[in-house]
ZADRENBA-697395 format. One line per 8 residues: number of its first residue (from 1); for each residue y, z, x of C-alpha. Coordinates in pm, whole numbers, m for minus. Each point is the difference from the previous one (the first is absolute). Example, Ala and Ser with C-alpha at 12.3 -4.5 7.8 and 13.67 -1.06 7.14 Angstrom:
// residues 2
1 = m450/780/1230 ~ 344/m66/137
END
This chain:
// residues 196
1 = m3616/m1209/m841 ~ m146/m200/284 ~ 100/60/360 ~ 164/m344/17 ~ 224/73/m297 ~ 77/349/134 ~ 114/m157/328 ~ 266/m203/m189
9 = 104/264/m255 ~ 60/288/243 ~ 263/m178/216 ~ 188/m100/m316 ~ m7/359/m126 ~ 109/120/343 ~ 295/m240/m4 ~ 117/140/m335
17 = m49/360/117 ~ 207/m57/315 ~ 281/m187/m178 ~ 36/253/m283 ~ 332/186/10 ~ 65/364/m75 ~ 215/49/m307 ~ m16/360/m118
25 = 290/213/124 ~ 9/379/m31 ~ 294/205/132 ~ m69/367/66 ~ 368/106/21 ~ 14/59/376 ~ 261/m155/227 ~ 128/52/354
33 = 324/186/m85 ~ 288/5/m251 ~ 344/m153/46 ~ 290/2/m247 ~ m242/105/m275 ~ m258/m275/65 ~ m336/6/175 ~ m11/m204/320
41 = m330/m172/74 ~ m264/m54/82 ~ m133/121/m333 ~ m353/132/m24 ~ m269/m111/m237 ~ m293/m234/m34 ~ m52/m373/m27 ~ m320/m72/m192
49 = m115/354/71 ~ 60/m24/377 ~ 268/211/169 ~ 320/m201/55 ~ 363/32/105 ~ 255/m191/m207 ~ 349/m115/93 ~ 229/m27/m303
57 = 214/m313/m35 ~ 100/64/m362 ~ 293/228/m83 ~ 37/m95/m366 ~ m330/132/m139 ~ m53/377/m6 ~ m349/145/35 ~ m150/346/14
65 = m277/141/215 ~ m360/0/m114 ~ 34/m331/m181 ~ m145/m343/52 ~ 17/m362/m107 ~ m156/m338/68 ~ 174/m238/238 ~ 3/m367/90
73 = m61/m41/373 ~ 205/m254/196 ~ m46/m46/374 ~ 328/49/183 ~ m43/m334/172 ~ m132/m168/m314 ~ 61/m374/24 ~ m56/m57/m373
81 = 302/191/m122 ~ 140/322/m131 ~ 26/m74/m373 ~ m186/319/m96 ~ 226/226/211 ~ 317/169/m122 ~ 232/m139/270 ~ m163/m347/6
89 = 113/m95/353 ~ m205/m14/321 ~ 300/48/231 ~ 101/314/m189 ~ m349/149/33 ~ m14/m87/371 ~ 337/175/45 ~ m141/302/m182
97 = m311/m8/221 ~ 225/m3/307 ~ 190/302/m133 ~ m330/180/m69 ~ m114/m57/360 ~ 333/142/120 ~ m29/295/m238 ~ m350/80/129
105 = 129/m1/359 ~ 323/192/m70 ~ 3/336/184 ~ 197/206/m256 ~ m5/57/m374 ~ 361/m117/m25 ~ m82/m338/155 ~ m315/m31/m212
113 = 209/72/m312 ~ 259/m262/103 ~ m274/m263/23 ~ m147/105/m337 ~ 340/m28/m169 ~ 47/m345/160 ~ m339/m100/m146 ~ 102/131/m342
121 = 327/m193/17 ~ m196/m319/m79 ~ m84/144/m343 ~ 323/180/m87 ~ m19/319/208 ~ 311/178/126 ~ 145/25/351 ~ 53/372/76
129 = 26/m62/376 ~ 214/m315/m10 ~ m254/m184/217 ~ m174/m233/m250 ~ 205/m307/85 ~ m52/32/376 ~ m373/74/m29 ~ m58/m278/m253
137 = 182/m244/231 ~ m212/120/293 ~ m315/m67/m208 ~ 119/m347/m107 ~ 76/m85/363 ~ m346/120/107 ~ m167/m224/m261 ~ 217/m311/27
145 = 96/m4/369 ~ m252/211/188 ~ m320/m115/m171 ~ m102/337/m146 ~ m328/m34/m188 ~ m267/245/m107 ~ m362/m23/m97 ~ m226/241/m179
153 = 260/120/m252 ~ m12/m50/m377 ~ 244/33/m289 ~ m130/199/m298 ~ 186/m98/m318 ~ m79/195/m319 ~ m157/m210/m275 ~ 189/189/m273
161 = 338/164/m40 ~ m104/330/162 ~ m29/32/376 ~ 190/m77/316 ~ m46/m297/226 ~ m145/105/334 ~ m88/m155/333 ~ m324/123/156
169 = m208/m83/305 ~ m298/m213/m99 ~ m353/62/123 ~ m31/m107/362 ~ m189/m328/57 ~ m236/188/233 ~ m113/213/m292 ~ m87/m311/m199
177 = m190/m146/297 ~ m204/321/30 ~ m76/m17/m373 ~ m119/m360/34 ~ m217/83/302 ~ m156/293/m186 ~ m76/m210/m307 ~ m144/m279/215
185 = m226/255/171 ~ m121/126/m338 ~ m75/m358/m107 ~ m204/m64/315 ~ m199/323/m39 ~ m68/m78/m367 ~ m110/m351/90 ~ m245/127/263
193 = m149/245/m252 ~ m39/m276/m259 ~ m171/m229/252 ~ m234/272/126
END
């Protein structure tokens, strides 16, 4: 392939490599702690072979540790819709994201569990603490009235009947920029060698 063609093909390949989404979920069975017989996240595992922490938004689908599945990836602030997700509503997922941020910051296991149960309430989970309604209202208020938004989070929806729907932090944009810079450097070095 000539250098001229290589100059046009490599950026196109780079664009596809950067825009590709991870879609292979593996759950190793670990979680932060147990509450009322259920594991409270984050759950441990891998996303396309890379270590990841998952936040469960799906109470209705049971899973076991050391299992995996393929997932459709939807950006949490996806402007094109949520048709492939189980809850199919952007406001609901933003409320869940708000509750996850509160759960991460909560100083005790009891408070973390209350937030997890409030998250599960969107998909049929119980209310062992009697706080779901208040926490869900707090989340709705944060989204609708206080402008709560997030970036860098993705929804992982199983492609089949097995698996839970998770929310996970996406790769940071800085990581993608470093990847692009590294590939550009390799292209320049290769070009110099070809011209020499």
